[in-house]
C-alpha positions, 0 to 999 in steps of 0.5 A: 499500499502506498503512503501517498495521499490519494485524491480523486477529482470529480466533474460531470464529463471528466473531459476538462476541469478534473483532467486538468486537476489530475494532471496538475497534481501529478505534475506538482505533487506526484512524489507525495500524491496519487491523483485520479479523475472521474465523472458521472457522464464521461466523454472524452478528454477535450482537445484544448485541455491537451493543448493548454496543458502541453503549453505548461509542460504537462502531457495529459494526451494519454488521459482517458475519461472515466466513470466514477464507478470505476473507483467503487470500493477504493479509498481516497484521502480527498474527493474534490469536485470541480463543477459548479453548484448544480449537478455536481457528482459525488463519490460514495465511498470511504473518504477523508474529506470531500471538497468542492472547488467550483470552476466554470466550465469553458467547454460551452464557451463561444468566440474565436479559437484564441478566445476559447483557448484563453478561457481554457488557459484561465481555467488551467491557471486557476486550478494550478493556483489551488493545487499549489496551495493544496500541495503545500498544506493538504491538512489545512484543506481538511479544517478550514475554508468555505468549500469544505465538507468533512464526511 
């Protein structure tokens, strides 16, 4: 059994936000964390996610969209949902803490290709900032903050 902190990121489609979070946590904290992602309506890893993550030196091209049921029976120290307020998936299983980090989904945005990419970049950077704080002190996320639910 690993001594690493196990984290599951959840979103509806597991195509964008949760994929970014998984890749960022693996990149920034892989020596201390095991990162996974899933959704309740999995689809595909969005090509713009692959592109903007690659711009940051993180390769998620081998990621795949997974259903949360693939993780049934597994234990996680943290389960973190990244969707908006409504229709946010949950994980039924043993977790140390369940967190909600609401980030907007850029997938349905409209505009020029550069505008769309900028939306994905802003999302990546926002998630990266949160992940950096999390990696620095994961225990603080168990006890404080407006986006925490301890189960």
